[in-house]
CHARMM-style PDB file with segment names, atoms N, HN, CA, C and O in Angstrom:
ATOM      1  N   MET     1       0.933  -1.145  -0.031  1.00  0.00      PROA
ATOM      2  CA  MET     1      -0.041  -0.055   0.044  1.00  0.00      PROA
ATOM      3  C   MET     1       0.947   1.274  -0.100  1.00  0.00      PROA
ATOM      4  O   MET     1       2.010   1.310   0.520  1.00  0.00      PROA
ATOM      5  N   LEU     2       0.550   2.291  -0.902  1.00  0.00      PROA
ATOM      6  HN  LEU     2      -0.314   2.262  -1.405  1.00  0.00      PROA
ATOM      7  CA  LEU     2       1.195   3.472  -0.868  1.00  0.00      PROA
ATOM      8  C   LEU     2       0.320   4.610  -0.386  1.00  0.00      PROA
ATOM      9  O   LEU     2      -0.818   4.784  -0.821  1.00  0.00      PROA
ATOM     10  N   ARG     3       0.896   5.386   0.533  1.00  0.00      PROA
ATOM     11  HN  ARG     3       1.821   5.245   0.886  1.00  0.00      PROA
ATOM     12  CA  ARG     3       0.086   6.503   0.997  1.00  0.00      PROA
ATOM     13  C   ARG     3       0.562   7.690   0.357  1.00  0.00      PROA
ATOM     14  O   ARG     3       1.754   7.979   0.465  1.00  0.00      PROA
ATOM     15  N   LEU     4      -0.278   8.467  -0.343  1.00  0.00      PROA
ATOM     16  HN  LEU     4      -1.246   8.233  -0.430  1.00  0.00      PROA
ATOM     17  CA  LEU     4       0.165   9.529  -1.206  1.00  0.00      PROA
ATOM     18  C   LEU     4      -0.610  10.666  -0.967  1.00  0.00      PROA
ATOM     19  O   LEU     4      -1.809  10.456  -0.783  1.00  0.00      PROA
ATOM     20  N   PRO     5      -0.189  11.895  -0.923  1.00  0.00      PROA
ATOM     21  CA  PRO     5      -1.129  13.024  -0.583  1.00  0.00      PROA
ATOM     22  C   PRO     5      -1.905  13.317  -1.769  1.00  0.00      PROA
ATOM     23  O   PRO     5      -1.431  13.035  -2.870  1.00  0.00      PROA
ATOM     24  N   LEU     6      -3.008  13.833  -1.669  1.00  0.00      PROA
ATOM     25  HN  LEU     6      -3.393  14.062  -0.775  1.00  0.00      PROA
ATOM     26  CA  LEU     6      -3.930  13.996  -2.826  1.00  0.00      PROA
ATOM     27  C   LEU     6      -3.522  15.196  -3.701  1.00  0.00      PROA
ATOM     28  O   LEU     6      -3.581  15.021  -4.918  1.00  0.00      PROA
ATOM     29  N   GLU     7      -3.141  16.318  -3.267  1.00  0.00      PROA
ATOM     30  HN  GLU     7      -3.094  16.460  -2.278  1.00  0.00      PROA
ATOM     31  CA  GLU     7      -2.959  17.482  -3.948  1.00  0.00      PROA
ATOM     32  C   GLU     7      -1.702  17.264  -5.056  1.00  0.00      PROA
ATOM     33  O   GLU     7      -1.850  17.637  -6.220  1.00  0.00      PROA
ATOM     34  N   PRO     8      -0.634  16.718  -4.661  1.00  0.00      PROA
ATOM     35  CA  PRO     8       0.391  16.314  -5.765  1.00  0.00      PROA
ATOM     36  C   PRO     8      -0.233  15.295  -6.992  1.00  0.00      PROA
ATOM     37  O   PRO     8       0.132  15.400  -8.163  1.00  0.00      PROA
ATOM     38  N   LEU     9      -0.990  14.538  -6.638  1.00  0.00      PROA
ATOM     39  HN  LEU     9      -1.286  14.453  -5.687  1.00  0.00      PROA
ATOM     40  CA  LEU     9      -1.595  13.595  -7.567  1.00  0.00      PROA
ATOM     41  C   LEU     9      -2.528  14.372  -8.523  1.00  0.00      PROA
ATOM     42  O   LEU     9      -2.677  14.030  -9.696  1.00  0.00      PROA
ATOM     43  N   MET    10      -3.124  15.392  -7.987  1.00  0.00      PROA
ATOM     44  HN  MET    10      -3.002  15.670  -7.034  1.00  0.00      PROA
ATOM     45  CA  MET    10      -4.052  16.385  -8.824  1.00  0.00      PROA
ATOM     46  C   MET    10      -3.284  16.987  -9.933  1.00  0.00      PROA
ATOM     47  O   MET    10      -3.912  17.310 -10.941  1.00  0.00      PROA
ATOM     48  N   HSD    11      -2.086  17.168  -9.884  1.00  0.00      PROA
ATOM     49  HN  HSD    11      -1.576  16.905  -9.065  1.00  0.00      PROA
ATOM     50  CA  HSD    11      -1.142  17.984 -10.630  1.00  0.00      PROA
ATOM     51  C   HSD    11      -0.158  17.100 -11.193  1.00  0.00      PROA
ATOM     52  O   HSD    11       0.717  17.573 -11.918  1.00  0.00      PROA
ATOM     53  N   ALA    12      -0.199  15.910 -10.949  1.00  0.00      PROA
ATOM     54  HN  ALA    12      -0.909  15.525 -10.360  1.00  0.00      PROA
ATOM     55  CA  ALA    12       1.006  14.989 -11.549  1.00  0.00      PROA
ATOM     56  C   ALA    12       0.847  14.845 -13.102  1.00  0.00      PROA
ATOM     57  O   ALA    12      -0.220  14.895 -13.714  1.00  0.00      PROA
ATOM     58  N   PRO    13       2.229  14.637 -13.685  1.00  0.00      PROA
ATOM     59  CA  PRO    13       2.315  14.485 -14.925  1.00  0.00      PROA
ATOM     60  C   PRO    13       1.949  13.048 -15.371  1.00  0.00      PROA
ATOM     61  O   PRO    13       2.797  12.170 -15.527  1.00  0.00      PROA
ATOM     62  N   TRP    14       0.579  12.872 -15.570  1.00  0.00      PROA
ATOM     63  HN  TRP    14      -0.110  13.586 -15.442  1.00  0.00      PROA
ATOM     64  CA  TRP    14       0.159  11.480 -15.984  1.00  0.00      PROA
ATOM     65  C   TRP    14       0.575  11.386 -17.476  1.00  0.00      PROA
ATOM     66  O   TRP    14       0.611  12.361 -18.226  1.00  0.00      PROA
ATOM     67  N   GLY    15       0.870  10.177 -17.811  1.00  0.00      PROA
ATOM     68  HN  GLY    15       0.841   9.385 -17.201  1.00  0.00      PROA
ATOM     69  CA  GLY    15       1.077   9.787 -19.104  1.00  0.00      PROA
ATOM     70  C   GLY    15       0.125   8.701 -19.561  1.00  0.00      PROA
ATOM     71  O   GLY    15      -0.747   8.234 -18.829  1.00  0.00      PROA
ATOM     72  N   ILE    16       0.326   8.350 -20.732  1.00  0.00      PROA
ATOM     73  HN  ILE    16       1.034   8.730 -21.326  1.00  0.00      PROA
ATOM     74  CA  ILE    16      -0.605   7.049 -21.290  1.00  0.00      PROA
ATOM     75  C   ILE    16       0.400   6.026 -21.880  1.00  0.00      PROA
ATOM     76  O   ILE    16       1.321   6.306 -22.648  1.00  0.00      PROA
ATOM     77  N   GLN    17       0.086   4.809 -21.406  1.00  0.00      PROA
ATOM     78  HN  GLN    17      -0.661   4.582 -20.782  1.00  0.00      PROA
ATOM     79  CA  GLN    17       0.754   3.719 -21.859  1.00  0.00      PROA
ATOM     80  C   GLN    17      -0.214   2.718 -22.703  1.00  0.00      PROA
ATOM     81  O   GLN    17      -1.258   2.229 -22.271  1.00  0.00      PROA
ATOM     82  N   ARG    18       0.335   2.518 -23.970  1.00  0.00      PROA
ATOM     83  HN  ARG    18       1.182   2.915 -24.321  1.00  0.00      PROA
ATOM     84  CA  ARG    18      -0.528   1.766 -24.870  1.00  0.00      PROA
ATOM     85  C   ARG    18      -0.273   0.242 -24.770  1.00  0.00      PROA
ATOM     86  O   ARG    18       0.849  -0.163 -25.071  1.00  0.00      PROA
ATOM     87  N   LEU    19      -1.137  -0.555 -24.408  1.00  0.00      PROA
ATOM     88  HN  LEU    19      -2.049  -0.226 -24.164  1.00  0.00      PROA
ATOM     89  CA  LEU    19      -1.047  -2.049 -24.422  1.00  0.00      PROA
ATOM     90  C   LEU    19      -1.884  -2.742 -25.446  1.00  0.00      PROA
ATOM     91  O   LEU    19      -2.988  -2.275 -25.727  1.00  0.00      PROA
ATOM     92  N   GLU    20      -1.470  -3.746 -25.983  1.00  0.00      PROA
ATOM     93  HN  GLU    20      -0.573  -4.126 -25.755  1.00  0.00      PROA
ATOM     94  CA  GLU    20      -2.124  -4.515 -27.076  1.00  0.00      PROA
ATOM     95  C   GLU    20      -2.514  -5.910 -26.195  1.00  0.00      PROA
ATOM     96  O   GLU    20      -1.658  -6.576 -25.612  1.00  0.00      PROA
ATOM     97  N   LEU    21      -3.659  -6.164 -26.199  1.00  0.00      PROA
ATOM     98  HN  LEU    21      -4.355  -5.623 -26.672  1.00  0.00      PROA
ATOM     99  CA  LEU    21      -4.149  -7.491 -25.560  1.00  0.00      PROA
ATOM    100  C   LEU    21      -5.232  -8.088 -26.563  1.00  0.00      PROA
ATOM    101  O   LEU    21      -6.323  -7.573 -26.810  1.00  0.00      PROA
ATOM    102  N   HSD    22      -4.706  -9.321 -27.116  1.00  0.00      PROA
ATOM    103  HN  HSD    22      -3.820  -9.739 -26.916  1.00  0.00      PROA
ATOM    104  CA  HSD    22      -5.564 -10.048 -27.951  1.00  0.00      PROA
ATOM    105  C   HSD    22      -6.063  -9.144 -29.174  1.00  0.00      PROA
ATOM    106  O   HSD    22      -7.240  -9.087 -29.529  1.00  0.00      PROA
ATOM    107  N   GLY    23      -5.047  -8.473 -29.746  1.00  0.00      PROA
ATOM    108  HN  GLY    23      -4.091  -8.519 -29.458  1.00  0.00      PROA
ATOM    109  CA  GLY    23      -5.410  -7.585 -30.908  1.00  0.00      PROA
ATOM    110  C   GLY    23      -6.179  -6.206 -30.631  1.00  0.00      PROA
ATOM    111  O   GLY    23      -6.433  -5.393 -31.520  1.00  0.00      PROA
ATOM    112  N   ALA    24      -6.485  -6.063 -29.403  1.00  0.00      PROA
ATOM    113  HN  ALA    24      -6.278  -6.724 -28.680  1.00  0.00      PROA
ATOM    114  CA  ALA    24      -7.109  -4.726 -29.085  1.00  0.00      PROA
ATOM    115  C   ALA    24      -6.117  -3.893 -28.291  1.00  0.00      PROA
ATOM    116  O   ALA    24      -5.485  -4.357 -27.342  1.00  0.00      PROA
ATOM    117  N   ALA    25      -6.000  -2.531 -28.759  1.00  0.00      PROA
ATOM    118  HN  ALA    25      -6.514  -2.153 -29.529  1.00  0.00      PROA
ATOM    119  CA  ALA    25      -5.232  -1.520 -28.078  1.00  0.00      PROA
ATOM    120  C   ALA    25      -5.828  -0.937 -26.858  1.00  0.00      PROA
ATOM    121  O   ALA    25      -6.995  -0.555 -26.949  1.00  0.00      PROA
ATOM    122  N   LEU    26      -5.234  -0.814 -25.776  1.00  0.00      PROA
ATOM    123  HN  LEU    26      -4.286  -1.124 -25.703  1.00  0.00      PROA
ATOM    124  CA  LEU    26      -5.723  -0.178 -24.726  1.00  0.00      PROA
ATOM    125  C   LEU    26      -4.791   0.986 -24.269  1.00  0.00      PROA
ATOM    126  O   LEU    26      -3.578   0.829 -24.136  1.00  0.00      PROA
ATOM    127  N   ASP    27      -5.440   2.171 -24.034  1.00  0.00      PROA
ATOM    128  HN  ASP    27      -6.426   2.299 -24.141  1.00  0.00      PROA
ATOM    129  CA  ASP    27      -4.663   3.319 -23.575  1.00  0.00      PROA
ATOM    130  C   ASP    27      -4.839   3.230 -22.159  1.00  0.00      PROA
ATOM    131  O   ASP    27      -5.996   3.314 -21.747  1.00  0.00      PROA
ATOM    132  N   ILE    28      -3.793   3.056 -21.232  1.00  0.00      PROA
ATOM    133  HN  ILE    28      -2.854   2.988 -21.567  1.00  0.00      PROA
ATOM    134  CA  ILE    28      -3.775   3.027 -19.753  1.00  0.00      PROA
ATOM    135  C   ILE    28      -3.187   4.273 -19.088  1.00  0.00      PROA
ATOM    136  O   ILE    28      -2.113   4.682 -19.531  1.00  0.00      PROA
ATOM    137  N   PRO    29      -3.678   4.818 -18.234  1.00  0.00      PROA
ATOM    138  CA  PRO    29      -2.882   5.923 -17.610  1.00  0.00      PROA
ATOM    139  C   PRO    29      -1.754   5.400 -16.790  1.00  0.00      PROA
ATOM    140  O   PRO    29      -1.800   4.265 -16.316  1.00  0.00      PROA
ATOM    141  N   ARG    30      -0.793   6.160 -16.621  1.00  0.00      PROA
ATOM    142  HN  ARG    30      -0.755   7.082 -17.007  1.00  0.00      PROA
ATOM    143  CA  ARG    30       0.527   5.756 -16.162  1.00  0.00      PROA
ATOM    144  C   ARG    30       1.155   6.946 -15.330  1.00  0.00      PROA
ATOM    145  O   ARG    30       1.210   8.054 -15.862  1.00  0.00      PROA
ATOM    146  N   LEU    31       1.605   6.770 -14.116  1.00  0.00      PROA
ATOM    147  HN  LEU    31       1.561   5.870 -13.684  1.00  0.00      PROA
ATOM    148  CA  LEU    31       2.295   7.908 -13.359  1.00  0.00      PROA
ATOM    149  C   LEU    31       3.601   7.361 -12.810  1.00  0.00      PROA
ATOM    150  O   LEU    31       3.566   6.376 -12.073  1.00  0.00      PROA
ATOM    151  N   GLU    32       4.630   7.882 -13.093  1.00  0.00      PROA
ATOM    152  HN  GLU    32       4.658   8.682 -13.692  1.00  0.00      PROA
ATOM    153  CA  GLU    32       5.946   7.528 -12.645  1.00  0.00      PROA
ATOM    154  C   GLU    32       6.187   7.977 -11.249  1.00  0.00      PROA
ATOM    155  O   GLU    32       6.448   9.173 -11.127  1.00  0.00      PROA
ATOM    156  N   LEU    33       6.149   7.228 -10.137  1.00  0.00      PROA
ATOM    157  HN  LEU    33       5.937   6.255 -10.237  1.00  0.00      PROA
ATOM    158  CA  LEU    33       6.292   7.605  -8.872  1.00  0.00      PROA
ATOM    159  C   LEU    33       7.751   7.218  -8.461  1.00  0.00      PROA
ATOM    160  O   LEU    33       8.309   6.304  -9.069  1.00  0.00      PROA
ATOM    161  N   PRO    34       8.385   7.877  -7.455  1.00  0.00      PROA
ATOM    162  CA  PRO    34       9.670   7.672  -6.979  1.00  0.00      PROA
ATOM    163  C   PRO    34       9.937   6.136  -6.509  1.00  0.00      PROA
ATOM    164  O   PRO    34      11.022   5.569  -6.640  1.00  0.00      PROA
ATOM    165  N   MET    35       8.797   5.574  -5.953  1.00  0.00      PROA
ATOM    166  HN  MET    35       7.916   6.035  -5.846  1.00  0.00      PROA
ATOM    167  CA  MET    35       8.984   4.224  -5.495  1.00  0.00      PROA
ATOM    168  C   MET    35       8.649   3.097  -6.397  1.00  0.00      PROA
ATOM    169  O   MET    35       9.061   1.954  -6.196  1.00  0.00      PROA
ATOM    170  N   ALA    36       7.850   3.455  -7.456  1.00  0.00      PROA
ATOM    171  HN  ALA    36       7.516   4.384  -7.620  1.00  0.00      PROA
ATOM    172  CA  ALA    36       7.493   2.562  -8.276  1.00  0.00      PROA
ATOM    173  C   ALA    36       6.259   3.218  -9.244  1.00  0.00      PROA
ATOM    174  O   ALA    36       5.501   4.044  -8.735  1.00  0.00      PROA
ATOM    175  N   PRO    37       6.103   2.836 -10.580  1.00  0.00      PROA
ATOM    176  CA  PRO    37       5.251   3.207 -11.372  1.00  0.00      PROA
ATOM    177  C   PRO    37       3.794   2.933 -10.981  1.00  0.00      PROA
ATOM    178  O   PRO    37       3.543   1.887 -10.384  1.00  0.00      PROA
ATOM    179  N   LEU    38       2.917   3.712 -11.246  1.00  0.00      PROA
ATOM    180  HN  LEU    38       3.121   4.562 -11.731  1.00  0.00      PROA
ATOM    181  CA  LEU    38       1.467   3.452 -10.969  1.00  0.00      PROA
ATOM    182  C   LEU    38       0.835   3.345 -12.272  1.00  0.00      PROA
ATOM    183  O   LEU    38       0.839   4.312 -13.034  1.00  0.00      PROA
ATOM    184  N   TRP    39       0.244   2.141 -12.612  1.00  0.00      PROA
ATOM    185  HN  TRP    39       0.241   1.356 -11.993  1.00  0.00      PROA
ATOM    186  CA  TRP    39      -0.510   2.030 -13.934  1.00  0.00      PROA
ATOM    187  C   TRP    39      -1.458   0.844 -13.784  1.00  0.00      PROA
ATOM    188  O   TRP    39      -1.631   0.322 -12.683  1.00  0.00      PROA
ATOM    189  N   GLY    40      -2.055   0.427 -14.860  1.00  0.00      PROA
ATOM    190  HN  GLY    40      -1.913   0.850 -15.755  1.00  0.00      PROA
ATOM    191  CA  GLY    40      -3.090  -0.647 -14.919  1.00  0.00      PROA
ATOM    192  C   GLY    40      -4.346  -0.205 -14.324  1.00  0.00      PROA
ATOM    193  O   GLY    40      -4.653   0.981 -14.448  1.00  0.00      PROA
ATOM    194  N   ALA    41      -5.117  -1.012 -13.689  1.00  0.00      PROA
ATOM    195  HN  ALA    41      -4.868  -1.975 -13.589  1.00  0.00      PROA
ATOM    196  CA  ALA    41      -6.395  -0.827 -13.180  1.00  0.00      PROA
ATOM    197  C   ALA    41      -6.334   0.136 -12.065  1.00  0.00      PROA
ATOM    198  O   ALA    41      -7.224   0.985 -12.005  1.00  0.00      PROA
ATOM    199  N   THR    42      -5.417   0.117 -11.188  1.00  0.00      PROA
ATOM    200  HN  THR    42      -4.694  -0.572 -11.237  1.00  0.00      PROA
ATOM    201  CA  THR    42      -5.253   1.051 -10.134  1.00  0.00      PROA
ATOM    202  C   THR    42      -5.113   2.595 -10.571  1.00  0.00      PROA
ATOM    203  O   THR    42      -5.674   3.532 -10.002  1.00  0.00      PROA
ATOM    204  N   ALA    43      -4.371   2.676 -11.542  1.00  0.00      PROA
ATOM    205  HN  ALA    43      -3.915   1.915 -12.004  1.00  0.00      PROA
ATOM    206  CA  ALA    43      -4.085   3.995 -12.227  1.00  0.00      PROA
ATOM    207  C   ALA    43      -5.447   4.411 -12.925  1.00  0.00      PROA
ATOM    208  O   ALA    43      -5.886   5.548 -12.755  1.00  0.00      PROA
ATOM    209  N   PHE    44      -5.987   3.660 -13.561  1.00  0.00      PROA
ATOM    210  HN  PHE    44      -5.630   2.736 -13.699  1.00  0.00      PROA
ATOM    211  CA  PHE    44      -7.225   4.019 -14.376  1.00  0.00      PROA
ATOM    212  C   PHE    44      -8.326   4.395 -13.451  1.00  0.00      PROA
ATOM    213  O   PHE    44      -9.022   5.348 -13.800  1.00  0.00      PROA
ATOM    214  N   VAL    45      -8.618   3.751 -12.233  1.00  0.00      PROA
ATOM    215  HN  VAL    45      -8.053   2.976 -11.950  1.00  0.00      PROA
ATOM    216  CA  VAL    45      -9.547   4.120 -11.329  1.00  0.00      PROA
ATOM    217  C   VAL    45      -9.076   5.391 -10.593  1.00  0.00      PROA
ATOM    218  O   VAL    45      -9.867   6.326 -10.461  1.00  0.00      PROA
ATOM    219  N   LEU    46      -7.879   5.461 -10.131  1.00  0.00      PROA
ATOM    220  HN  LEU    46      -7.236   4.702 -10.237  1.00  0.00      PROA
ATOM    221  CA  LEU    46      -7.384   6.734  -9.414  1.00  0.00      PROA
ATOM    222  C   LEU    46      -7.426   7.864 -10.288  1.00  0.00      PROA
ATOM    223  O   LEU    46      -7.770   8.929  -9.776  1.00  0.00      PROA
ATOM    224  N   LYS    47      -7.103   7.842 -11.683  1.00  0.00      PROA
ATOM    225  HN  LYS    47      -6.824   6.977 -12.099  1.00  0.00      PROA
ATOM    226  CA  LYS    47      -7.201   9.067 -12.533  1.00  0.00      PROA
ATOM    227  C   LYS    47      -8.611   9.383 -12.832  1.00  0.00      PROA
ATOM    228  O   LYS    47      -8.922  10.567 -12.961  1.00  0.00      PROA
ATOM    229  N   ALA    48      -9.410   8.545 -12.944  1.00  0.00      PROA
ATOM    230  HN  ALA    48      -9.157   7.583 -12.839  1.00  0.00      PROA
ATOM    231  CA  ALA    48     -10.889   8.760 -13.157  1.00  0.00      PROA
ATOM    232  C   ALA    48     -11.436   9.515 -12.021  1.00  0.00      PROA
ATOM    233  O   ALA    48     -12.228  10.416 -12.294  1.00  0.00      PROA
ATOM    234  N   TRP    49     -11.112   9.272 -10.671  1.00  0.00      PROA
ATOM    235  HN  TRP    49     -10.469   8.540 -10.449  1.00  0.00      PROA
ATOM    236  CA  TRP    49     -11.457   9.758  -9.514  1.00  0.00      PROA
ATOM    237  C   TRP    49     -10.927  11.144  -9.425  1.00  0.00      PROA
ATOM    238  O   TRP    49     -11.648  12.052  -9.011  1.00  0.00      PROA
ATOM    239  N   LEU    50      -9.625  11.356  -9.817  1.00  0.00      PROA
ATOM    240  HN  LEU    50      -9.040  10.618 -10.154  1.00  0.00      PROA
ATOM    241  CA  LEU    50      -9.171  12.588  -9.613  1.00  0.00      PROA
ATOM    242  C   LEU    50      -9.581  13.566 -10.612  1.00  0.00      PROA
ATOM    243  O   LEU    50      -9.458  14.761 -10.344  1.00  0.00      PROA
ATOM    244  N   ASP    51     -10.124  13.141 -11.896  1.00  0.00      PROA
ATOM    245  HN  ASP    51     -10.225  12.170 -12.114  1.00  0.00      PROA
ATOM    246  CA  ASP    51     -10.805  13.896 -12.834  1.00  0.00      PROA
ATOM    247  C   ASP    51     -12.027  14.454 -12.437  1.00  0.00      PROA
ATOM    248  O   ASP    51     -12.322  15.626 -12.671  1.00  0.00      PROA
ATOM    249  N   VAL    52     -12.826  13.576 -11.782  1.00  0.00      PROA
ATOM    250  HN  VAL    52     -12.586  12.624 -11.591  1.00  0.00      PROA
ATOM    251  CA  VAL    52     -14.137  13.901 -11.081  1.00  0.00      PROA
ATOM    252  C   VAL    52     -13.790  14.945  -9.997  1.00  0.00      PROA
ATOM    253  O   VAL    52     -14.553  15.904  -9.889  1.00  0.00      PROA
ATOM    254  N   LEU    53     -12.804  14.864  -9.248  1.00  0.00      PROA
ATOM    255  HN  LEU    53     -12.184  14.085  -9.336  1.00  0.00      PROA
ATOM    256  CA  LEU    53     -12.578  15.682  -8.172  1.00  0.00      PROA
ATOM    257  C   LEU    53     -12.222  17.177  -8.805  1.00  0.00      PROA
ATOM    258  O   LEU    53     -12.674  18.177  -8.247  1.00  0.00      PROA
ATOM    259  N   ARG    54     -11.457  17.282  -9.904  1.00  0.00      PROA
ATOM    260  HN  ARG    54     -11.090  16.470 -10.358  1.00  0.00      PROA
ATOM    261  CA  ARG    54     -11.198  18.475 -10.534  1.00  0.00      PROA
ATOM    262  C   ARG    54     -12.174  18.985 -11.322  1.00  0.00      PROA
ATOM    263  O   ARG    54     -12.024  20.123 -11.766  1.00  0.00      PROA
ATOM    264  N   GLY    55     -13.354  18.225 -11.634  1.00  0.00      PROA
ATOM    265  HN  GLY    55     -13.475  17.300 -11.273  1.00  0.00      PROA
ATOM    266  CA  GLY    55     -14.384  18.646 -12.344  1.00  0.00      PROA
ATOM    267  C   GLY    55     -14.220  18.485 -13.860  1.00  0.00      PROA
ATOM    268  O   GLY    55     -15.010  19.133 -14.546  1.00  0.00      PROA
ATOM    269  N   THR    56     -13.423  17.811 -14.413  1.00  0.00      PROA
ATOM    270  HN  THR    56     -12.781  17.284 -13.855  1.00  0.00      PROA
ATOM    271  CA  THR    56     -13.094  17.719 -15.740  1.00  0.00      PROA
ATOM    272  C   THR    56     -13.701  16.315 -16.281  1.00  0.00      PROA
ATOM    273  OT1 THR    56     -13.544  15.987 -17.457  1.00  0.00      PROA
TER     274      THR     56
END
């Protein structure tokens, strides 16, 4: 478990990682953190939640 403050995540430089799975391309949000990258389902849910909080 990582405990991260909310404010820096709101302004973090999120990127997109493209994955190919069974012939389908998926664009997955990705954030490089000092301790480990945050990507996949966890990043997808967190990014969506942060977007809602920002009102975008």
